[in-house]
CHARMM internal coordinates of N, CA and C (Angstrom, degrees):
IC EDIT
DIST 1 N 1 CA 1.4394
DIST 1 CA 1 C 1.5209
ANGL 1 N 1 CA 1 C 113.23
DIST 1 C 2 N 1.3107
ANGL 1 CA 1 C 2 N 119.21
DIHE 1 N 1 CA 1 C 2 N 31.10
DIST 2 N 2 CA 1.4639
ANGL 1 C 2 N 2 CA 119.52
DIHE 1 CA 1 C 2 N 2 CA -179.05
DIST 2 CA 2 C 1.5250
ANGL 2 N 2 CA 2 C 112.62
DIHE 1 C 2 N 2 CA 2 C -61.41
DIST 2 C 3 N 1.3083
ANGL 2 CA 2 C 3 N 115.84
DIHE 2 N 2 CA 2 C 3 N 142.74
DIST 3 N 3 CA 1.4437
ANGL 2 C 3 N 3 CA 121.55
DIHE 2 CA 2 C 3 N 3 CA 172.17
DIST 3 CA 3 C 1.5175
ANGL 3 N 3 CA 3 C 116.77
DIHE 2 C 3 N 3 CA 3 C 79.19
DIST 3 C 4 N 1.3014
ANGL 3 CA 3 C 4 N 118.99
DIHE 3 N 3 CA 3 C 4 N 5.22
DIST 4 N 4 CA 1.4545
ANGL 3 C 4 N 4 CA 120.23
DIHE 3 CA 3 C 4 N 4 CA -177.64
DIST 4 CA 4 C 1.5028
ANGL 4 N 4 CA 4 C 112.65
DIHE 3 C 4 N 4 CA 4 C -113.79
DIST 4 C 5 N 1.3135
ANGL 4 CA 4 C 5 N 114.56
DIHE 4 N 4 CA 4 C 5 N -179.51
DIST 5 N 5 CA 1.4573
ANGL 4 C 5 N 5 CA 120.73
DIHE 4 CA 4 C 5 N 5 CA 173.90
DIST 5 CA 5 C 1.5212
ANGL 5 N 5 CA 5 C 108.20
DIHE 4 C 5 N 5 CA 5 C -89.10
DIST 5 C 6 N 1.2989
ANGL 5 CA 5 C 6 N 116.06
DIHE 5 N 5 CA 5 C 6 N 148.53
DIST 6 N 6 CA 1.4600
ANGL 5 C 6 N 6 CA 121.57
DIHE 5 CA 5 C 6 N 6 CA -177.85
DIST 6 CA 6 C 1.5112
ANGL 6 N 6 CA 6 C 110.49
DIHE 5 C 6 N 6 CA 6 C -120.58
DIST 6 C 7 N 1.3113
ANGL 6 CA 6 C 7 N 115.31
DIHE 6 N 6 CA 6 C 7 N 142.42
DIST 7 N 7 CA 1.4609
ANGL 6 C 7 N 7 CA 119.69
DIHE 6 CA 6 C 7 N 7 CA 172.63
DIST 7 CA 7 C 1.5281
ANGL 7 N 7 CA 7 C 107.58
DIHE 6 C 7 N 7 CA 7 C -78.34
DIST 7 C 8 N 1.3073
ANGL 7 CA 7 C 8 N 115.67
DIHE 7 N 7 CA 7 C 8 N 165.01
DIST 8 N 8 CA 1.4594
ANGL 7 C 8 N 8 CA 120.41
DIHE 7 CA 7 C 8 N 8 CA 177.99
DIST 8 CA 8 C 1.5279
ANGL 8 N 8 CA 8 C 110.08
DIHE 7 C 8 N 8 CA 8 C -59.12
DIST 8 C 9 N 1.3177
ANGL 8 CA 8 C 9 N 117.09
DIHE 8 N 8 CA 8 C 9 N -40.02
DIST 9 N 9 CA 1.4651
ANGL 8 C 9 N 9 CA 121.28
DIHE 8 CA 8 C 9 N 9 CA -179.73
DIST 9 CA 9 C 1.5310
ANGL 9 N 9 CA 9 C 110.76
DIHE 8 C 9 N 9 CA 9 C -64.01
DIST 9 C 10 N 1.3331
ANGL 9 CA 9 C 10 N 116.72
DIHE 9 N 9 CA 9 C 10 N -40.65
DIST 10 N 10 CA 1.4607
ANGL 9 C 10 N 10 CA 120.34
DIHE 9 CA 9 C 10 N 10 CA 178.82
DIST 10 CA 10 C 1.5240
ANGL 10 N 10 CA 10 C 111.23
DIHE 9 C 10 N 10 CA 10 C -64.75
DIST 10 C 11 N 1.3135
ANGL 10 CA 10 C 11 N 116.82
DIHE 10 N 10 CA 10 C 11 N -43.04
DIST 11 N 11 CA 1.4667
ANGL 10 C 11 N 11 CA 121.06
DIHE 10 CA 10 C 11 N 11 CA 179.38
DIST 11 CA 11 C 1.5230
ANGL 11 N 11 CA 11 C 110.10
DIHE 10 C 11 N 11 CA 11 C -61.88
DIST 11 C 12 N 1.3217
ANGL 11 CA 11 C 12 N 116.86
DIHE 11 N 11 CA 11 C 12 N -45.22
DIST 12 N 12 CA 1.4602
ANGL 11 C 12 N 12 CA 120.07
DIHE 11 CA 11 C 12 N 12 CA -179.67
DIST 12 CA 12 C 1.5232
ANGL 12 N 12 CA 12 C 111.54
DIHE 11 C 12 N 12 CA 12 C -65.19
DIST 12 C 13 N 1.3136
ANGL 12 CA 12 C 13 N 117.64
DIHE 12 N 12 CA 12 C 13 N -35.95
DIST 13 N 13 CA 1.4619
ANGL 12 C 13 N 13 CA 121.15
DIHE 12 CA 12 C 13 N 13 CA 177.05
DIST 13 CA 13 C 1.5266
ANGL 13 N 13 CA 13 C 110.37
DIHE 12 C 13 N 13 CA 13 C -65.67
DIST 13 C 14 N 1.3247
ANGL 13 CA 13 C 14 N 116.53
DIHE 13 N 13 CA 13 C 14 N -47.21
DIST 14 N 14 CA 1.4651
ANGL 13 C 14 N 14 CA 121.21
DIHE 13 CA 13 C 14 N 14 CA 179.02
DIST 14 CA 14 C 1.5246
ANGL 14 N 14 CA 14 C 110.24
DIHE 13 C 14 N 14 CA 14 C -59.58
DIST 14 C 15 N 1.3144
ANGL 14 CA 14 C 15 N 117.00
DIHE 14 N 14 CA 14 C 15 N -47.37
DIST 15 N 15 CA 1.4653
ANGL 14 C 15 N 15 CA 120.62
DIHE 14 CA 14 C 15 N 15 CA -179.88
DIST 15 CA 15 C 1.5233
ANGL 15 N 15 CA 15 C 111.33
DIHE 14 C 15 N 15 CA 15 C -62.02
DIST 15 C 16 N 1.3076
ANGL 15 CA 15 C 16 N 116.65
DIHE 15 N 15 CA 15 C 16 N -39.91
DIST 16 N 16 CA 1.4624
ANGL 15 C 16 N 16 CA 120.30
DIHE 15 CA 15 C 16 N 16 CA 179.80
DIST 16 CA 16 C 1.5187
ANGL 16 N 16 CA 16 C 113.07
DIHE 15 C 16 N 16 CA 16 C -66.92
DIST 16 C 17 N 1.3310
ANGL 16 CA 16 C 17 N 117.05
DIHE 16 N 16 CA 16 C 17 N -34.04
DIST 17 N 17 CA 1.4658
ANGL 16 C 17 N 17 CA 121.74
DIHE 16 CA 16 C 17 N 17 CA -178.83
DIST 17 CA 17 C 1.5276
ANGL 17 N 17 CA 17 C 113.30
DIHE 16 C 17 N 17 CA 17 C -84.27
DIST 17 C 18 N 1.3131
ANGL 17 CA 17 C 18 N 117.30
DIHE 17 N 17 CA 17 C 18 N -19.69
DIST 18 N 18 CA 1.4660
ANGL 17 C 18 N 18 CA 121.43
DIHE 17 CA 17 C 18 N 18 CA -171.70
DIST 18 CA 18 C 1.5274
ANGL 18 N 18 CA 18 C 115.07
DIHE 17 C 18 N 18 CA 18 C -59.16
DIST 18 C 19 N 1.3220
ANGL 18 CA 18 C 19 N 121.16
DIHE 18 N 18 CA 18 C 19 N -46.93
DIST 19 N 19 CA 1.4712
ANGL 18 C 19 N 19 CA 119.00
DIHE 18 CA 18 C 19 N 19 CA -178.58
DIST 19 CA 19 C 1.5309
ANGL 19 N 19 CA 19 C 113.43
DIHE 18 C 19 N 19 CA 19 C -57.49
DIST 19 C 20 N 1.3278
ANGL 19 CA 19 C 20 N 116.96
DIHE 19 N 19 CA 19 C 20 N -42.69
DIST 20 N 20 CA 1.4685
ANGL 19 C 20 N 20 CA 119.73
DIHE 19 CA 19 C 20 N 20 CA 179.44
DIST 20 CA 20 C 1.5186
ANGL 20 N 20 CA 20 C 111.18
DIHE 19 C 20 N 20 CA 20 C -67.71
DIST 20 C 21 N 1.3180
ANGL 20 CA 20 C 21 N 117.62
DIHE 20 N 20 CA 20 C 21 N -39.18
DIST 21 N 21 CA 1.4698
ANGL 20 C 21 N 21 CA 120.95
DIHE 20 CA 20 C 21 N 21 CA 178.78
DIST 21 CA 21 C 1.5218
ANGL 21 N 21 CA 21 C 110.88
DIHE 20 C 21 N 21 CA 21 C -65.48
DIST 21 C 22 N 1.3196
ANGL 21 CA 21 C 22 N 117.42
DIHE 21 N 21 CA 21 C 22 N -43.13
DIST 22 N 22 CA 1.4684
ANGL 21 C 22 N 22 CA 120.86
DIHE 21 CA 21 C 22 N 22 CA 178.84
DIST 22 CA 22 C 1.5230
ANGL 22 N 22 CA 22 C 110.03
DIHE 21 C 22 N 22 CA 22 C -63.86
DIST 22 C 23 N 1.3294
ANGL 22 CA 22 C 23 N 117.11
DIHE 22 N 22 CA 22 C 23 N -43.98
DIST 23 N 23 CA 1.4673
ANGL 22 C 23 N 23 CA 120.66
DIHE 22 CA 22 C 23 N 23 CA 178.79
DIST 23 CA 23 C 1.5213
ANGL 23 N 23 CA 23 C 111.02
DIHE 22 C 23 N 23 CA 23 C -60.14
DIST 23 C 24 N 1.3233
ANGL 23 CA 23 C 24 N 116.71
DIHE 23 N 23 CA 23 C 24 N -42.61
DIST 24 N 24 CA 1.4702
ANGL 23 C 24 N 24 CA 120.76
DIHE 23 CA 23 C 24 N 24 CA 179.70
DIST 24 CA 24 C 1.5278
ANGL 24 N 24 CA 24 C 111.08
DIHE 23 C 24 N 24 CA 24 C -64.88
DIST 24 C 25 N 1.3157
ANGL 24 CA 24 C 25 N 116.61
DIHE 24 N 24 CA 24 C 25 N -43.67
DIST 25 N 25 CA 1.4641
ANGL 24 C 25 N 25 CA 120.92
DIHE 24 CA 24 C 25 N 25 CA -176.85
DIST 25 CA 25 C 1.5229
ANGL 25 N 25 CA 25 C 113.39
DIHE 24 C 25 N 25 CA 25 C -71.62
DIST 25 C 26 N 1.3176
ANGL 25 CA 25 C 26 N 117.10
DIHE 25 N 25 CA 25 C 26 N -24.75
DIST 26 N 26 CA 1.4667
ANGL 25 C 26 N 26 CA 120.20
DIHE 25 CA 25 C 26 N 26 CA -177.23
DIST 26 CA 26 C 1.5291
ANGL 26 N 26 CA 26 C 113.14
DIHE 25 C 26 N 26 CA 26 C -106.85
DIST 26 C 27 N 1.3265
ANGL 26 CA 26 C 27 N 117.32
DIHE 26 N 26 CA 26 C 27 N 1.62
DIST 27 N 27 CA 1.4676
ANGL 26 C 27 N 27 CA 120.83
DIHE 26 CA 26 C 27 N 27 CA 179.34
DIST 27 CA 27 C 1.5277
ANGL 27 N 27 CA 27 C 109.31
DIHE 26 C 27 N 27 CA 27 C -57.20
DIST 27 C 28 N 1.3070
ANGL 27 CA 27 C 28 N 115.87
DIHE 27 N 27 CA 27 C 28 N 134.55
DIST 28 N 28 CA 1.4541
ANGL 27 C 28 N 28 CA 120.78
DIHE 27 CA 27 C 28 N 28 CA 177.18
DIST 28 CA 28 C 1.5169
ANGL 28 N 28 CA 28 C 114.43
DIHE 27 C 28 N 28 CA 28 C 86.79
DIST 28 C 29 N 1.3177
ANGL 28 CA 28 C 29 N 117.96
DIHE 28 N 28 CA 28 C 29 N -4.94
DIST 29 N 29 CA 1.4630
ANGL 28 C 29 N 29 CA 119.61
DIHE 28 CA 28 C 29 N 29 CA 177.50
DIST 29 CA 29 C 1.5232
ANGL 29 N 29 CA 29 C 109.84
DIHE 28 C 29 N 29 CA 29 C -90.41
DIST 29 C 30 N 1.3030
ANGL 29 CA 29 C 30 N 115.06
DIHE 29 N 29 CA 29 C 30 N 137.49
DIST 30 N 30 CA 1.4596
ANGL 29 C 30 N 30 CA 120.50
DIHE 29 CA 29 C 30 N 30 CA 176.85
DIST 30 CA 30 C 1.5285
ANGL 30 N 30 CA 30 C 109.25
DIHE 29 C 30 N 30 CA 30 C -75.94
DIST 30 C 31 N 1.3350
ANGL 30 CA 30 C 31 N 117.87
DIHE 30 N 30 CA 30 C 31 N 152.32
DIST 31 N 31 CA 1.4653
ANGL 30 C 31 N 31 CA 119.76
DIHE 30 CA 30 C 31 N 31 CA 176.97
DIST 31 CA 31 C 1.5297
ANGL 31 N 31 CA 31 C 112.62
DIHE 30 C 31 N 31 CA 31 C -52.88
DIST 31 C 32 N 1.3222
ANGL 31 CA 31 C 32 N 116.63
DIHE 31 N 31 CA 31 C 32 N -36.37
DIST 32 N 32 CA 1.4758
ANGL 31 C 32 N 32 CA 118.90
DIHE 31 CA 31 C 32 N 32 CA 179.83
DIST 32 CA 32 C 1.5284
ANGL 32 N 32 CA 32 C 111.10
DIHE 31 C 32 N 32 CA 32 C -63.89
DIST 32 C 33 N 1.3330
ANGL 32 CA 32 C 33 N 117.38
DIHE 32 N 32 CA 32 C 33 N -32.83
DIST 33 N 33 CA 1.4660
ANGL 32 C 33 N 33 CA 120.44
DIHE 32 CA 32 C 33 N 33 CA 177.39
DIST 33 CA 33 C 1.5276
ANGL 33 N 33 CA 33 C 110.94
DIHE 32 C 33 N 33 CA 33 C -70.02
DIST 33 C 34 N 1.3092
ANGL 33 CA 33 C 34 N 116.53
DIHE 33 N 33 CA 33 C 34 N -38.42
DIST 34 N 34 CA 1.4629
ANGL 33 C 34 N 34 CA 120.55
DIHE 33 CA 33 C 34 N 34 CA -179.24
DIST 34 CA 34 C 1.5240
ANGL 34 N 34 CA 34 C 112.19
DIHE 33 C 34 N 34 CA 34 C -69.35
DIST 34 C 35 N 1.3282
ANGL 34 CA 34 C 35 N 116.76
DIHE 34 N 34 CA 34 C 35 N -25.89
DIST 35 N 35 CA 1.4679
ANGL 34 C 35 N 35 CA 121.03
DIHE 34 CA 34 C 35 N 35 CA -177.09
DIST 35 CA 35 C 1.5244
ANGL 35 N 35 CA 35 C 112.97
DIHE 34 C 35 N 35 CA 35 C -100.96
DIST 35 C 36 N 1.3196
ANGL 35 CA 35 C 36 N 117.67
DIHE 35 N 35 CA 35 C 36 N -4.95
DIST 36 N 36 CA 1.4695
ANGL 35 C 36 N 36 CA 121.26
DIHE 35 CA 35 C 36 N 36 CA -178.18
DIST 36 CA 36 C 1.5248
ANGL 36 N 36 CA 36 C 110.35
DIHE 35 C 36 N 36 CA 36 C -79.60
DIST 36 C 37 N 1.3200
ANGL 36 CA 36 C 37 N 116.02
DIHE 36 N 36 CA 36 C 37 N 135.59
DIST 37 N 37 CA 1.4539
ANGL 36 C 37 N 37 CA 121.24
DIHE 36 CA 36 C 37 N 37 CA 174.45
DIST 37 CA 37 C 1.5242
ANGL 37 N 37 CA 37 C 107.67
DIHE 36 C 37 N 37 CA 37 C -83.30
DIST 37 C 38 N 1.3499
ANGL 37 CA 37 C 38 N 118.17
DIHE 37 N 37 CA 37 C 38 N 127.48
DIST 38 N 38 CA 1.4624
ANGL 37 C 38 N 38 CA 120.27
DIHE 37 CA 37 C 38 N 38 CA -177.40
DIST 38 CA 38 C 1.5307
ANGL 38 N 38 CA 38 C 112.72
DIHE 37 C 38 N 38 CA 38 C -63.41
DIST 38 C 39 N 1.3082
ANGL 38 CA 38 C 39 N 116.87
DIHE 38 N 38 CA 38 C 39 N -34.24
DIST 39 N 39 CA 1.4634
ANGL 38 C 39 N 39 CA 123.82
DIHE 38 CA 38 C 39 N 39 CA 177.78
DIST 39 CA 39 C 1.5239
ANGL 39 N 39 CA 39 C 107.55
DIHE 38 C 39 N 39 CA 39 C -144.04
DIST 39 C 40 N 1.3169
ANGL 39 CA 39 C 40 N 117.39
DIHE 39 N 39 CA 39 C 40 N 154.89
DIST 40 N 40 CA 1.4714
ANGL 39 C 40 N 40 CA 118.49
DIHE 39 CA 39 C 40 N 40 CA 176.49
DIST 40 CA 40 C 1.5333
ANGL 40 N 40 CA 40 C 110.91
DIHE 39 C 40 N 40 CA 40 C -55.04
DIST 40 C 41 N 1.3084
ANGL 40 CA 40 C 41 N 115.36
DIHE 40 N 40 CA 40 C 41 N 131.66
DIST 41 N 41 CA 1.4543
ANGL 40 C 41 N 41 CA 121.38
DIHE 40 CA 40 C 41 N 41 CA 179.30
DIST 41 CA 41 C 1.5195
ANGL 41 N 41 CA 41 C 114.38
DIHE 40 C 41 N 41 CA 41 C 85.20
DIST 41 C 42 N 1.3341
ANGL 41 CA 41 C 42 N 118.50
DIHE 41 N 41 CA 41 C 42 N -7.93
DIST 42 N 42 CA 1.4589
ANGL 41 C 42 N 42 CA 120.96
DIHE 41 CA 41 C 42 N 42 CA 177.43
DIST 42 CA 42 C 1.5216
ANGL 42 N 42 CA 42 C 110.24
DIHE 41 C 42 N 42 CA 42 C -93.47
DIST 42 C 43 N 1.3171
ANGL 42 CA 42 C 43 N 115.39
DIHE 42 N 42 CA 42 C 43 N 156.92
DIST 43 N 43 CA 1.4531
ANGL 42 C 43 N 43 CA 121.13
DIHE 42 CA 42 C 43 N 43 CA -178.09
DIST 43 CA 43 C 1.5158
ANGL 43 N 43 CA 43 C 111.27
DIHE 42 C 43 N 43 CA 43 C -82.32
DIST 43 C 44 N 1.3308
ANGL 43 CA 43 C 44 N 115.17
DIHE 43 N 43 CA 43 C 44 N 145.68
DIST 44 N 44 CA 1.4655
ANGL 43 C 44 N 44 CA 121.04
DIHE 43 CA 43 C 44 N 44 CA 172.77
DIST 44 CA 44 C 1.5269
ANGL 44 N 44 CA 44 C 108.85
DIHE 43 C 44 N 44 CA 44 C -76.27
DIST 44 C 45 N 1.3111
ANGL 44 CA 44 C 45 N 116.75
DIHE 44 N 44 CA 44 C 45 N 166.94
DIST 45 N 45 CA 1.4693
ANGL 44 C 45 N 45 CA 120.63
DIHE 44 CA 44 C 45 N 45 CA 175.26
DIST 45 CA 45 C 1.5202
ANGL 45 N 45 CA 45 C 110.04
DIHE 44 C 45 N 45 CA 45 C -57.09
DIST 45 C 46 N 1.3191
ANGL 45 CA 45 C 46 N 117.13
DIHE 45 N 45 CA 45 C 46 N -40.83
DIST 46 N 46 CA 1.4626
ANGL 45 C 46 N 46 CA 121.31
DIHE 45 CA 45 C 46 N 46 CA 178.72
DIST 46 CA 46 C 1.5272
ANGL 46 N 46 CA 46 C 110.97
DIHE 45 C 46 N 46 CA 46 C -61.01
DIST 46 C 47 N 1.3373
ANGL 46 CA 46 C 47 N 116.78
DIHE 46 N 46 CA 46 C 47 N -43.23
DIST 47 N 47 CA 1.4617
ANGL 46 C 47 N 47 CA 120.58
DIHE 46 CA 46 C 47 N 47 CA 177.96
DIST 47 CA 47 C 1.5293
ANGL 47 N 47 CA 47 C 111.40
DIHE 46 C 47 N 47 CA 47 C -60.48
DIST 47 C 48 N 1.3293
ANGL 47 CA 47 C 48 N 116.26
DIHE 47 N 47 CA 47 C 48 N -45.30
DIST 48 N 48 CA 1.4580
ANGL 47 C 48 N 48 CA 121.20
DIHE 47 CA 47 C 48 N 48 CA -179.27
DIST 48 CA 48 C 1.5237
ANGL 48 N 48 CA 48 C 110.43
DIHE 47 C 48 N 48 CA 48 C -61.66
DIST 48 C 49 N 1.3334
ANGL 48 CA 48 C 49 N 116.19
DIHE 48 N 48 CA 48 C 49 N -46.91
DIST 49 N 49 CA 1.4661
ANGL 48 C 49 N 49 CA 119.58
DIHE 48 CA 48 C 49 N 49 CA -179.24
DIST 49 CA 49 C 1.5173
ANGL 49 N 49 CA 49 C 112.28
DIHE 48 C 49 N 49 CA 49 C -64.51
DIST 49 C 50 N 1.3086
ANGL 49 CA 49 C 50 N 117.05
DIHE 49 N 49 CA 49 C 50 N -33.36
DIST 50 N 50 CA 1.4565
ANGL 49 C 50 N 50 CA 120.41
DIHE 49 CA 49 C 50 N 50 CA 179.99
DIST 50 CA 50 C 1.5322
ANGL 50 N 50 CA 50 C 111.89
DIHE 49 C 50 N 50 CA 50 C -71.05
DIST 50 C 51 N 1.3337
ANGL 50 CA 50 C 51 N 117.21
DIHE 50 N 50 CA 50 C 51 N -20.65
DIST 51 N 51 CA 1.4639
ANGL 50 C 51 N 51 CA 121.25
DIHE 50 CA 50 C 51 N 51 CA -176.87
DIST 51 CA 51 C 1.5182
ANGL 51 N 51 CA 51 C 112.71
DIHE 50 C 51 N 51 CA 51 C -115.66
DIST 51 C 52 N 1.3096
ANGL 51 CA 51 C 52 N 118.04
DIHE 51 N 51 CA 51 C 52 N 10.57
DIST 52 N 52 CA 1.4728
ANGL 51 C 52 N 52 CA 121.40
DIHE 51 CA 51 C 52 N 52 CA -175.43
DIST 52 CA 52 C 1.5157
ANGL 52 N 52 CA 52 C 112.08
DIHE 51 C 52 N 52 CA 52 C -70.43
DIST 52 C 53 N 1.3195
ANGL 52 CA 52 C 53 N 115.10
DIHE 52 N 52 CA 52 C 53 N 146.50
DIST 53 N 53 CA 1.4554
ANGL 52 C 53 N 53 CA 122.59
DIHE 52 CA 52 C 53 N 53 CA 172.00
DIST 53 CA 53 C 1.5135
ANGL 53 N 53 CA 53 C 107.72
DIHE 52 C 53 N 53 CA 53 C -113.94
DIST 53 C 54 N 1.2992
ANGL 53 CA 53 C 54 N 117.76
DIHE 53 N 53 CA 53 C 54 N 151.68
DIST 54 N 54 CA 1.4778
ANGL 53 C 54 N 54 CA 118.93
DIHE 53 CA 53 C 54 N 54 CA 177.99
DIST 54 CA 54 C 1.5045
ANGL 54 N 54 CA 54 C 111.63
DIHE 53 C 54 N 54 CA 54 C -66.18
END
COOR INIT
IC SEED 1 N 1 CA 1 C
IC BUILD
């Protein structure tokens, strides 16, 4: 649903599902990988997750 408006129910569903989705997507990654910037000036995975919007 990128780029659209969300109902309250949709937002609550996304928020409720997010921890499990993040855990699944980051399983097996070392903390150093999550905090590493892929290129100078780019955000790490941790940075992106800390600033993500539903």
